[in-house]
C-alpha positions in Angstrom: 109.1 103.0 106.4 110.9 101.9 109.6 111.0 104.3 112.5 113.6 103.1 115.0 113.2 106.1 117.3 109.4 105.5 117.6 110.0 101.8 118.1 112.4 102.2 120.9 110.2 104.8 122.7 107.1 102.4 122.7 104.8 104.4 120.5 101.3 103.0 119.9 101.3 102.0 116.2 97.5 101.9 115.8 97.4 105.5 117.0 100.0 106.5 114.5 98.2 104.8 111.6 94.9 106.4 112.6 96.5 109.9 112.6 98.1 109.1 109.2 94.8 107.9 107.7 93.1 111.0 109.1 95.8 113.2 107.4 95.4 111.4 104.1 91.6 111.7 104.2 91.9 115.5 104.9 94.4 115.9 102.1 92.1 114.1 99.6 89.1 116.2 100.7 91.2 119.4 100.3 92.3 118.3 96.9 88.8 117.6 95.7 87.6 121.0 97.1 90.5 122.8 95.3 89.8 121.0 92.0 86.1 121.8 92.2 86.8 125.5 92.8 89.3 125.5 89.9 86.7 124.3 87.4 83.8 126.6 88.6 
């Protein structure tokens, strides 16, 4: 997904990807926790 606004403002892409990966990891952990609670 292209972000022209972020590109023009000089955003550090490695930082954006790190934050996105962290968010995905937290979402997966939350889903696993919710599923485990559902089946207990």
